[in-house]
N, C-alpha and C positions, 0 to 999 in steps of 0.2 A: 218469358221474362216477367218478373214481378214488379219492376220499377222501384225496388227497395233502394234506400240511400244508406250507405255506410260511410261514416266519417273516418273512423279508425278501428282497426281490429287487432288487438294485441295478443290474440290467441297463438300466434307463432313467434312471439317475442322470445329472445334468448339472451342470457347474460354472456358478455364476452369475458370469459374467465382467462386469467394469464396462462393457465395450463393448456388452453386451446390455441394459443399463439403459434403461428407457423414460423419456424426458424427465428424466433425472437423478434419478428417484424411486427407490422401493424395490422396484419390480417389474421384471421382465425379460421380453424377448421370447424365449420358449422354445418347445419343441415342443408343439403343441396335441394334445389327445386322447391323452396319454401315460398308459398304464396300463389297468387294468380299469375299464370304464365305471361299474359300480356303486359303486366306491370313489373315483371321480374328482371332484375339487372342481369346482364349476360354472365357475370362471374358466378352468380347464384345458380342460374339455369344450367350452367356447364359443370357444376360441382366443384368449382375452384374455391380456394380460401377467399374469404371476403371480410368486410368490416361495415361500418355504418354508412359507407358510401352507396350500398345497395338501396338504402332508404332515400337518399338524395335522388338517385335515379328514378325510383318509384314515385316519389313525390312530384318530380318534374312531369312525369306522365299524367298524374292526377291534375296538376296545374294546366297542362295542355287540354285535357278533357274538359275542365271547367271553362276554359276560354273558348273552346270550339263547340262545346255541347255535343261531342261525338265520342264514341268509344274508340280508343287507340287500337290499331291493328284489327278491327272488327272483321275485315275481309280475309285474315290470315288464319289458317289452321296451325296446329302445333309444329308440323314439319316445316311450314313456311316461316313460322316464327324462329325456329331453330336455325334454318339456313340464312334467313335475311336479316334477322335482328340479333340473335344471340351470337351467331358466327359471322355476322355481316355488319353493315353500318346503316341499314334502313331505320329511319325514324319517322314519326308522323310529320306531315308538312307544317311548317310554321306559317301562319297567316300574316302577311305584311300589313294588313289593316289593323292588327292588334298592337298593343303596346310594344314598341321595340325593346324596351327594357325588360319586360316580361319574356319576350321571345328570346332575348340573349340569355336571361337567367335559365330558361328551359334548356336551351341549346348547350349551355355550359354545364348542365347537370346530368345530361344523358350520354356523355362520352363513353365509348366502349372501354376506355382505360379509366378505371376508378381514380387514379392519382390526378387526372385532368379535370375532375368534377369539382365544383365549388362546394364549400362547406355549408352545413346547415345554418350557421350564424349568418353567412352571406345571403342565403335565400331569405331569412327572416328580415334582414336589413332591407333588402330590395322590396319585399312584399309590404313592409311597413311604409316605405317611401311611396309606393304606388297607392296605398290606401290613403296616406296623408294627401297625395295629390288629388285623389278622387273626392275626398270629403272636406279638404281644405283646412283641417285643424287637428291638433294633437289630442283633443279630448276624446275623439272617436277611437284613436289608438289606445289611449289609457283604458277605455272601457273594454276593448277587445283583448288587451294584454293581461292574462291571468297568471303569468309565470311567477310573480312574486307575491301572490295572494294566497292566504290560507283559505281552506274551505269556509271557515267561520266568517272571514272578512268578506269573501265573495258573496256569501249568503246575505250578509248585512247590507250589501250594496244592491241587492235585488237581482243577483245572477245565480 
């Protein structure tokens, strides 16, 4: 183990082209088993059509890891992941001593059924609310939110 930190890796990013839609629905025939197995949504691991909800699932596991400072499913090998997580309902335990709002967000994001997961916008709203509660003002949120800033304006503000 090298103790490297990776924030995001877009090496496996794919465009969801209309031609890849499955039966005109909101899922796409994309590459199966993309990413690290412990963070992989069941539908991706099982080679089923999927959409952006695989990222919601994966992000929820990253949030759990950040809250717990533990690697999810560290004790499971691939066969156990397949049986208990991808084909089952096992998820890492939520810590009742942590924020109930964050615990609920995580729980609502890793449902086996992608249509039951919350949307990315909901996760962002919840996380912004938690950051606001922690730091007590919106100026911290404004400094963290780079979504509407151009590279030039972000650079001018010292970021």
